[in-house]
C-alpha positions in Angstrom: 10.9 -19.4 7.4 12.7 -16.0 7.9 11.0 -12.8 6.7 12.3 -11.8 3.3 11.5 -8.3 2.0 12.2 -6.6 -1.3 11.9 -3.1 -2.6 12.4 -1.7 -6.1 11.7 1.6 -7.8 11.6 2.3 -11.5 11.3 6.0 -12.7 11.1 7.9 -15.9 10.2 11.5 -16.6 6.5 11.3 -15.7 6.2 7.8 -14.1 7.3 6.1 -11.0 6.7 2.4 -10.2 7.3 1.2 -6.6 7.2 -2.6 -5.9 7.7 -3.9 -2.4 7.1 -7.3 -0.9 7.5 -9.3 2.3 7.1 -12.9 3.1 5.0 -13.3 6.3 4.9 -16.4 8.6 1.1 -16.5 8.5 -1.5 -17.9 6.1 -2.8 -15.5 3.4 -6.3 -15.4 5.1 -4.7 -14.0 8.3 -2.7 -11.4 6.4 -5.8 -10.3 4.5 -7.8 -10.1 7.7 -5.2 -7.7 9.2 -5.0 -5.7 6.0 -8.7 -4.9 5.9 -9.1 -4.4 9.6 -8.7 -0.7 9.1 -10.2 0.3 12.4 -7.0 -0.9 14.1 -4.6 0.9 11.7 -3.8 3.6 14.3 -2.5 0.9 16.6 0.1 -0.5 14.3 0.3 1.1 10.8 2.9 3.8 10.6 2.2 4.7 7.0 -1.6 4.5 6.4 -2.8 6.2 9.6 -6.5 6.0 8.8 -8.5 4.4 6.1 -12.3 4.2 5.8 -14.9 3.5 3.2 -16.9 0.5 1.9 -14.6 -2.3 0.6 -16.3 -2.6 -2.8 -15.4 -1.9 -6.4 -16.2 1.7 -7.2 -16.4 2.8 -3.6 -14.6 6.0 -2.5 -12.2 5.7 0.4 -10.9 8.3 2.8 -7.2 7.6 3.4 -4.6 9.5 5.5 -1.0 8.6 4.7 2.1 9.8 6.5 5.2 8.7 4.4 7.5 10.5 6.9 7.0 12.0 10.4 6.8 15.5 8.9 4.6 14.9 5.8 1.1 13.6 5.3 -1.8 13.8 3.0 -5.5 12.8 3.1 -7.1 11.8 -0.2 -10.1 10.0 -1.6 -9.2 7.1 -3.9 -11.7 4.8 -5.5 -11.4 1.0 -5.4 -10.9 -0.3 -8.9 -10.2 -4.0 -8.3 -11.2 -6.2 -5.4 -10.8 -9.9 -4.9 -11.4 -10.6 -1.2 -8.6 -12.5 0.4 -6.2 -11.7 -2.4 -6.3 -8.3 -4.1 -7.2 -4.7 -3.5 -6.4 -1.9 -5.9 -7.4 1.8 -5.6 -6.8 4.8 -7.9 -6.1 8.1 -6.3 -5.7 11.4 -8.0 -4.4 14.9 -7.2 -6.6 17.2 -9.2 -7.6 16.3 -12.7 -6.5 13.1 -14.4 -2.9 13.4 -15.5 -1.8 15.8 -12.8 -0.8 13.0 -10.4 -2.5 9.6 -10.5 -1.6 6.7 -8.3 -2.7 3.1 -8.7 -2.0 1.5 -5.4 -2.1 -2.3 -5.1 -2.1 -4.8 -2.3 -1.8 -8.4 -3.4 -1.5 -11.4 -1.1 0.0 -14.6 -2.5 -0.1 -17.9 -0.6 3.3 -19.6 -0.4 2.0 -22.6 1.4 -0.6 -23.3 4.1 1.3 -21.3 6.8 3.1 -18.6 4.8 2.2 -15.9 2.4 3.7 -12.9 0.5 2.4 -9.4 0.5 3.2 -7.5 -2.7 2.5 -3.8 -2.0 3.0 -1.6 -5.1 2.0 1.6 -6.8 2.4 3.2 -10.2 2.3 7.0 -10.2 2.0 9.0 -13.3 1.4 12.6 -14.3 2.8 16.1 -14.7 3.7 16.4 -11.0 5.9 13.3 -10.9 9.1 15.4 -11.5 8.1 17.9 -8.7 7.6 15.1 -6.1 10.3 12.8 -7.5 12.4 12.5 -4.2 9.3 11.8 -2.1 8.0 9.2 -4.7 11.3 7.4 -5.2 12.8 7.6 -1.6 10.3 8.4 1.1 7.3 6.5 -0.3 9.0 3.2 -1.0 10.5 3.3 2.5 7.1 3.9 3.9 5.7 1.0 2.0 8.4 -1.3 3.4 7.8 0.1 6.9 4.0 -0.7 6.5 4.8 -4.2 5.2 7.0 -4.9 8.3 4.3 -3.5 10.6 1.7 -5.7 9.0 3.9 -8.8 9.3 4.5 -8.0 12.9 0.8 -7.5 13.5 -0.2 -10.8 11.9 2.5 -12.9 13.6 1.6 -11.4 17.0 -2.1 -12.0 16.5 
């Protein structure tokens, strides 16, 4: 099976939706294991450089992202959905609700016993969407796709 990746961005005045995916030549359990092995992120993840916090619904996380080599942000999202082995969703905010909210989603779908698909997406809404439109519609989707490829390489090499 050859790696197949996709990327799409949908934008309106105060909303951006990013959906990326990649097929990985490893079982879903192996992909999940690499995704949640956050201590090793600095070794391979070129987008989420650090990520700590309990993996539990309601738990705050400490996440450092670097969408480009010249930009980065540390923030404290809260896990809103968690189905170990399959789904992790967090909600991050800049300031008060409605300023800039991002619902970030990692979903692993088994294709067969030896292959899986990672769907890595985010819906961003709020008053700051127009201000950060280029970053949200160009730099961030590219960073998601880069992380997806990094994760695929990490799991296949393991």
